[in-house]
C-alpha positions in Angstrom: -103.3 -46.1 63.2 -106.3 -47.7 61.5 -106.7 -51.2 59.8 -107.6 -49.3 56.2 -104.1 -47.6 56.9 -102.2 -50.4 57.8 -103.3 -52.2 54.7 -102.3 -49.6 52.6 -99.2 -49.5 53.7 -98.5 -53.5 53.6 -99.7 -53.1 50.0 -97.2 -50.5 49.4 -94.5 -52.5 50.9 -95.6 -55.5 48.8 -95.9 -53.7 45.5 -92.5 -52.0 45.9 -90.8 -55.6 46.4 -92.8 -57.4 43.6 -92.2 -54.9 40.9 -88.6 -54.1 42.0 -88.0 -57.5 41.7 -89.5 -57.9 38.2 -87.9 -54.8 37.1 -84.4 -56.4 37.8 -85.3 -59.3 36.1 -86.9 -57.5 33.0 -84.3 -54.8 32.4 -81.1 -56.1 34.0 -77.7 -57.3 32.3 -79.3 -60.5 31.4 -83.0 -59.5 31.1 -85.6 -62.5 31.3 -88.0 -61.7 28.4 -91.5 -62.7 30.3 -90.5 -60.7 33.5 -90.3 -57.6 31.5 -94.0 -57.6 30.6 -95.2 -57.6 34.3 -93.3 -54.8 36.4 -96.0 -52.0 35.9 -98.8 -54.2 36.8 -98.7 -54.0 40.5 -97.7 -50.3 40.3 -100.8 -49.1 38.4 -103.5 -51.3 40.1 -102.2 -50.1 43.5 -101.7 -46.2 42.2 -105.5 -45.5 42.1 -106.1 -46.6 45.3 -103.7 -44.9 47.4 -102.8 -41.4 48.1 -100.7 -39.7 45.4 -97.5 -39.5 47.5 -97.7 -43.3 48.1 -98.0 -44.3 44.6 -95.3 -42.1 43.2 -92.9 -43.4 46.2 -93.7 -47.2 45.4 -93.0 -46.6 41.5 -89.7 -44.5 42.4 -88.6 -47.4 45.0 -89.6 -50.1 42.7 -87.4 -48.7 40.0 -84.7 -48.0 42.4 -84.8 -51.8 43.4 -84.9 -53.0 40.1 -81.8 -50.7 38.8 -79.5 -51.9 42.0 -77.9 -54.3 39.9 -76.2 -52.0 37.5 -74.4 -49.9 40.3 -71.3 -52.1 40.5 -71.2 -52.4 36.6 -71.3 -48.6 35.9 -68.9 -47.8 38.8 -66.5 -50.6 38.5 -66.5 -51.7 34.7 -67.6 -48.7 32.7 -65.7 -46.3 35.2 -68.6 -43.8 35.5 -68.3 -41.5 38.5 -70.1 -42.5 41.6 -72.0 -39.1 41.6 -73.1 -39.4 38.0 -74.3 -42.8 38.4 -76.8 -41.5 41.6 -78.0 -38.8 39.0 -78.3 -41.2 36.9 -80.4 -43.6 39.4 -82.4 -40.5 40.9 -83.4 -39.3 37.4 -84.8 -42.7 36.6 -86.7 -43.1 39.6 -88.3 -39.4 39.3 -89.1 -40.5 35.3 -91.0 -43.7 36.3 -92.9 -42.1 39.2 -94.0 -39.2 36.7 -95.4 -41.9 34.6 -97.2 -43.5 37.0 -98.5 -40.2 38.3 -99.6 -39.0 35.0 -101.6 -42.6 34.8 -102.9 -42.4 38.5 -104.4 -38.7 37.9 -106.7 -40.2 34.6 -107.6 -43.4 36.3 -109.0 -41.6 39.2 -110.8 -39.2 37.3 -112.3 -42.3 35.6 -110.6 -41.3 32.1 -109.6 -45.1 31.3 -109.0 -44.4 27.7 -106.2 -41.8 28.6 -105.0 -43.6 31.5 -104.6 -46.6 29.2 -102.5 -44.6 26.8 -100.6 -42.3 29.2 -98.0 -45.2 30.1 -96.9 -46.5 26.9 -96.4 -43.3 25.4 -95.0 -41.5 28.5 -92.5 -44.6 29.0 -91.5 -44.2 25.3 -91.3 -40.5 25.6 -89.2 -40.7 28.8 -86.6 -43.1 27.0 -86.9 -41.2 23.9 -85.9 -37.8 25.2 -83.2 -39.4 27.4 -81.5 -41.1 24.6 -81.6 -38.0 22.2 -79.3 -36.4 24.8 -77.2 -39.1 26.2 -73.5 -40.1 25.3 -74.7 -43.8 25.8 -77.4 -43.5 23.1 -80.4 -46.2 23.6 -78.5 -48.2 25.8 -81.4 -47.6 28.4 -84.5 -49.4 27.4 -86.5 -52.2 28.5 -87.1 -53.0 25.1 -83.8 -55.2 24.7 -85.3 -57.7 26.9 -87.5 -58.9 23.6 -84.3 -59.3 21.4 -84.4 -63.0 21.7 -88.3 -63.3 20.7 -88.5 -62.2 16.8 -92.1 -62.2 16.8 -92.0 -59.2 19.4 -88.5 -57.5 17.8 -90.3 -57.1 14.2 -92.0 -54.1 15.6 -88.7 -52.2 15.8 -88.7 -52.3 11.9 -91.9 -50.3 12.0 -91.3 -47.7 15.0 -87.9 -48.5 16.0 -87.0 -49.3 19.4 -89.9 -47.5 21.0 -92.7 -49.5 19.6 -91.2 -52.4 21.7 -91.3 -50.3 24.8 -94.8 -49.3 24.3 -96.0 -52.7 23.6 -94.4 -53.9 26.7 -96.2 -51.4 28.9 -99.7 -51.6 27.1 -101.0 -55.1 28.9 -100.3 -53.4 32.3 -102.0 -50.1 31.4 -105.0 -51.6 29.9 -105.4 -54.1 33.0 -105.1 -51.4 35.4 -107.6 -49.3 33.3 -110.5 -51.8 33.2 -110.0 -52.8 36.8 -109.9 -49.2 38.1 -112.3 -48.2 40.7 -113.7 -45.3 38.5 -114.7 -45.2 34.9 -118.1 -46.8 33.1 -118.4 -50.3 31.8 -118.6 -48.9 28.2 -115.2 -47.4 28.6 -113.6 -50.4 29.9 -114.9 -52.5 27.0 -113.8 -49.9 24.4 -110.2 -49.9 26.2 -109.9 -53.6 26.1 -111.3 -54.0 22.3 -108.7 -51.1 21.4 -106.0 -52.8 23.2 -106.8 -56.3 21.2 -106.7 -54.5 17.9 -103.5 -53.2 18.5 -101.8 -56.0 19.4 -103.5 -58.0 16.6 -102.3 -55.6 14.4 -98.8 -55.8 15.5 -98.8 -59.4 15.7 -99.9 -59.7 11.9 -97.4 -57.1 10.8 -94.6 -59.2 12.7 -96.0 -62.6 10.8 -96.2 -60.8 7.5 -92.6 -59.5 7.6 -91.1 -62.9 8.6 -93.2 -64.7 5.9 -92.6 -62.0 3.2 -88.8 -61.7 4.0 -87.0 -60.7 0.5 -83.4 -61.7 1.2 -80.5 -61.3 -1.2 -77.4 -63.1 -1.7 -75.5 -64.7 1.1 -72.2 -63.9 2.9 -70.0 -66.2 4.4 -68.7 -64.2 7.3 -66.1 -65.4 10.4 -65.7 -63.9 13.7 -62.3 -64.9 16.0 -61.0 -63.8 19.3 -58.2 -65.1 21.8 -57.6 -64.8 25.2 -55.5 -61.7 26.0 -54.6 -59.2 28.7 -56.9 -56.2 29.5 -56.3 -53.3 27.3 -54.5 -53.2 23.6 -51.3 -55.3 23.3 -48.4 -53.1 21.8 -47.8 -54.7 18.4 -44.0 -54.1 18.4 -43.5 -56.0 21.7 -42.9 -59.6 21.9 -46.3 -60.1 23.3 -47.6 -58.3 20.5 -45.6 -60.5 18.0 -47.2 -63.4 19.4 -50.5 -62.0 19.8 -50.6 -61.1 15.8 -49.4 -64.9 15.1 -52.3 -66.2 17.2 -54.9 -63.9 15.1 -53.2 -64.9 12.0 -53.6 -68.5 12.5 -57.3 -67.8 13.7 -57.8 -65.9 10.1 -56.4 -69.1 8.2 -58.6 -71.6 10.0 -61.9 -69.4 9.2 -60.8 -68.7 5.7 -60.3 -72.7 5.4 -63.9 -73.0 6.5 -65.0 -71.0 3.3 -65.3 -67.2 5.3 -64.8 -64.5 2.9 -65.2 -61.7 5.3 -63.2 -62.2 9.0 -63.9 -59.8 11.7 -61.7 -59.5 15.0 -62.4 -57.6 18.2 -62.1 -54.0 19.2 -58.5 -52.5 20.2 -56.5 -55.9 20.2 -53.5 -54.1 19.1 -51.7 -50.5 19.8 -50.1 -49.2 16.6 -48.0 -46.3 15.9 -50.1 -44.2 13.6 -46.9 -43.4 11.3 -45.9 -47.0 11.4 -49.5 -48.6 11.0 -49.2 -50.3 7.7 -46.0 -51.5 8.4 -46.9 -53.0 11.8 -49.9 -54.5 10.9 -48.2 -56.3 7.5 -48.9 -59.8 9.1 -52.7 -59.3 8.9 -52.6 -57.6 5.5 -50.6 -60.6 4.0 -52.8 -63.1 5.4 -55.6 -61.5 3.7 -54.0 -61.4 0.4 -52.6 -64.8 0.7 -56.1 -66.3 1.9 -58.0 -64.2 -0.7 -60.2 -62.9 2.3 -61.2 -59.4 3.9 -60.2 -59.0 7.6 -61.5 -56.4 9.7 -59.5 -55.6 12.8 -59.9 -53.5 16.1 -56.8 -51.4 16.7 -55.6 -48.6 19.0 -54.1 -46.3 16.8 -51.8 -43.9 18.6 -50.6 -40.4 17.4 -48.5 -37.8 18.5 -51.3 -35.2 18.7 -54.5 -37.6 19.0 -55.0 -41.3 19.3 -58.2 -42.9 17.8 -60.2 -46.2 18.3 -60.3 -47.8 14.8 -61.1 -50.8 12.8 -58.7 -51.3 10.1 -60.0 -53.4 7.1 -57.2 -55.4 5.0 -58.8 -56.3 1.7 -58.2 -59.5 -0.4 -57.1 -57.4 -3.2 -53.9 -56.0 -1.5 -55.3 -52.6 -1.3 -53.8 -50.2 1.4 -55.7 -50.6 4.6 -58.6 -48.4 4.8 -59.6 -46.9 8.5 -62.9 -46.6 10.4 -62.5 -44.4 13.3 -65.2 -45.1 15.9 -68.1 -42.2 16.2 -69.0 -43.1 19.8 -66.7 -43.2 22.6 -67.4 -44.0 26.2 -67.2 -41.1 28.5 -64.0 -40.9 30.5 -62.8 -44.6 29.6 -62.3 -43.6 26.2 -61.0 -39.9 26.9 -57.6 -40.5 25.0 -59.1 -41.1 21.6 -60.8 -38.7 19.1 -64.0 -39.9 17.6 -64.3 -39.9 13.8 -67.2 -38.9 11.7 -66.9 -40.9 8.5 -68.7 -44.2 7.3 -66.7 -46.7 6.0 -67.3 -49.7 3.8 -65.5 -52.9 2.3 -63.4 -51.7 -0.4 -65.5 -52.0 -3.6 -68.6 -53.6 -1.7 -71.0 -51.1 -0.4 -73.3 -54.0 1.1 -70.7 -54.4 3.9 -70.4 -51.3 6.4 -67.7 -51.1 9.2 -68.3 -49.6 12.7 -67.1 -50.3 16.2 -69.0 -51.6 19.6 -70.7 -48.7 21.2 -71.6 -47.3 17.7 -74.6 -49.8 17.5 -76.2 -48.1 20.6 -76.8 -45.2 18.2 -79.6 -46.3 15.5 -79.2 -42.7 13.7 -75.6 -44.4 12.5 -77.2 -47.4 11.4 -79.7 -45.8 9.5 -77.3 -43.6 7.6 -75.3 -46.7 6.9 -78.3 -48.2 5.2 -79.2 -45.5 3.5 -75.6 -45.6 2.0 -76.2 -49.3 0.9 -75.0 -51.3 3.5 -77.0 -54.3 3.9 -74.5 -56.1 6.8 -72.5 -54.3 9.4 -69.1 -55.7 10.6 -68.4 -54.6 14.3 -65.3 -55.1 16.4 -66.2 -54.8 20.0 -64.9 -55.3 23.7 -67.6 -55.4 26.1 -67.1 -56.2 29.9 -67.9 -59.8 30.3 -70.9 -59.5 32.3 -72.6 -57.1 29.8 -72.0 -59.2 26.8 -75.4 -60.8 26.3 -77.4 -57.3 26.6 -75.0 -55.6 24.3 -75.1 -58.4 21.7 -78.8 -58.1 22.0 -78.6 -54.2 21.2 -76.9 -55.1 18.0 -79.6 -57.5 17.1 -82.4 -55.0 17.8 -80.3 -52.3 15.7 -80.2 -54.7 12.6 -84.1 -55.3 13.0 -84.6 -51.3 13.0 -82.9 -50.6 9.5 -83.1 -54.2 8.1 -79.1 -55.0 8.1 -77.7 -58.3 9.3 -74.9 -57.8 11.7 -71.7 -59.5 12.5 -70.5 -58.6 15.7 -67.5 -60.1 18.0 -66.4 -58.6 21.5 -63.3 -59.4 23.5 -64.9 -60.0 26.6 -68.5 -61.1 25.5 -70.2 -62.8 22.7 -69.5 -63.5 19.0 -72.9 -63.1 17.2 -74.3 -62.9 13.5 -77.8 -62.1 13.1 -80.0 -61.4 10.1 -82.0 -58.3 9.0 -85.0 -60.0 11.2 -83.4 -60.4 14.3 -82.8 -64.3 13.9 -79.4 -65.4 15.3 -77.4 -67.3 12.8 -74.6 -68.1 15.2 -73.5 -67.3 18.7 -70.7 -68.3 20.9 -68.8 -67.0 24.1 -65.6 -65.1 23.4 -64.3 -65.2 27.1 -61.4 -68.2 26.4 -61.5 -67.5 22.6 -63.4 -68.5 19.6 -63.5 -68.8 15.8 -67.2 -69.2 14.4 -68.4 -68.9 11.1 -71.8 -68.7 9.4 -73.5 -68.0 6.2 -76.0 -65.0 6.3 -78.6 -63.6 3.8 -78.5 -60.3 3.3 -82.1 -58.1 3.2 -83.0 -56.9 0.0 -84.8 -53.8 1.3 -84.7 -51.2 3.9 -87.4 -51.0 6.8 -90.3 -48.2 7.5 -88.1 -47.0 10.4 -84.9 -46.9 8.5 -86.5 -44.5 6.2 -88.5 -42.4 8.7 -86.6 -42.7 11.6 -87.8 -41.7 15.2 -91.4 -40.6 14.1 -92.9 -42.9 16.5 -90.7 -41.6 19.3 -91.8 -38.0 18.3 -95.4 -38.9 18.3 -95.3 -40.2 21.8 -93.8 -37.1 23.0 -96.4 -35.1 21.6 -99.2 -37.6 22.8 -97.5 -37.3 26.7 -97.7 -33.5 26.3 -101.6 -33.6 25.5 -102.4 -36.1 28.2 -100.5 -34.1 30.7 -102.6 -31.0 30.1 -105.9 -32.9 29.2 -108.4 -31.6 31.9 -108.7 -34.2 34.9 
């Protein structure tokens, strides 16, 4: 084996390990924002310098290493079949390898502009097309790594989640283009200047949006959770009666602090459909006595079909209104029937209600915004270790459509964020919590809220054009 071949093998092994480690840091259950900008750089710099098969193998291997941390989460926590998880892993590896292969073809040919554009748009196209068909919505995206960086997340108000993904891939693709073995100096300069102009424009947009924030009146919202067994507790059992009392105390505590709307987690109780109003009477009385609106997650058990619902108890004593969860976890929530309707607080269309996984679907949030919602109230559950990531998904949904989000999970986080992705208050709910905050509502919707996935479709079209461009 020649020295050149040994060097290539060593480089491939090193890049696989480095990019895999960076993928794991930047796209895990607790993603590191800085790490998410770097995984593609070693892959793309290596790609035009090694044979095609080596480049795509390294890309697939790096992604596989980066996703290994999700295996136990999918199989143990979400209860996904192992075969389905394996298919998901293989599909992801194939997708990443395809993106690198497309960029490599143009890097080798010296088409530096196309190569620099190929990675951001193809990566977005991959995420977007998967999300269109996935029962898990947009839960798979490296963009969530930036949820704690408001200057970056503002891009979502213009392009949706997809603009953040493209922005994350852009520096690596540009660096690979300007250092590629083939290509002219003029084209390298043009690629670099175009990238700088794009970043400057997006930065200016983010700064301008933050400074010109048009905010409306404030809502004082409270979030509460208590320790309880896994699964909903039957409300007509001794344990259920004790649990209701504990939640009523939390409601009293938050009402005493001034909260006018109080959100409790997902499926905390199991109630009989025919006796739902009667069995939830303690929460209804507390809402009236304390002059607050209470949103509580409940498993409503029916003879023919059950449902995962959020029951809304108004301060005015109206009969409870019910929101039925639209997007159920495959397998884990097979016993429940999905809902179709939107639900707002009685007499106040500024406040919409949904449940946990519903926030993984931007189209549902956009529908609420078009219906007048300026804040979403979300009972949630989570699985402990995904609490941070899932709360960040909700924050990004708020930025996309210009809504504040108040979300409380049984085994995760209690988080209130405004329409600009700024976290107003956050707390861990593992051992119970009662937090409250005032959050200002946004007065206007966003470009993405009005136009939807225009950027995602543009990236699909551009990817197709780049793929068929002469090499």
